[in-house]
N, C-alpha and C positions, 0 to 999 in steps of 0.2 A: 567757372569763370570767377575771378576775384572781384569783390565789390570795390568801388572807388572809396577813397578816404572819406568823402562827404557822405556817401551812402552808409558806410560803416558807422560814422559818427552819428548820423540820424537814427540808425537802428539802435545803437547803444543808448542814445538819449531817450528814445521812446521806452526802452526797457527800464532805464533808471526811473523815469517818471511813473511807469506802471507799478514798479515795486514800491515807490514812495507812497503812491495813492493806496496800494493794497495794505500798507502798514498804517494807514490813517494819519499820515503826517502831512503837514502843510509844507510848502516850499520854504517858508520862513523858518519853520522848526528845523528842517534838515540843514539849511544854510547856517543857522546858528550852531548846530551841533558839530558840523564839520569845519566851521570857521572860515566860510567863504561868504561873499556877498550874495544876496538873493538874486541880483541880476546875473551874476556869474553862473549860478546854478540853473537859472531859468534858460539861459542860452545853451548850457550843456544839455538840458532836457529837450530842447527843440532841434539840436544838432547844429545850431548856429555858432557854437564854440566847440572846438575839439576837446575831448576829454583827455587830460594828461594822466600819466600813471599815478601821480599823487592824488589827483581828484578821485579816480576810480578806487584807489586803495582806501581813501577816507570813507567813501560811501559803502564799500564792502565791510569795513570795520564797523561802521555804524549799524549795518544790517546784522552784525553778529557772526559773519562768516569768516572774519579774519582773526 
């Protein structure tokens, strides 16, 4: 069964937050590095804001996988 958009967004948000914390980065540090507001990034991390392709690409690049 396919997850709903909200569920997928929440799962991705949790993973993004887990990776950020595993790298020892604060929300403010990541927001500054990818050029988005801290509130924007926070909402992405909680699944309250859908992650766009550009958002995810920026975070993957920051992580060194891009």
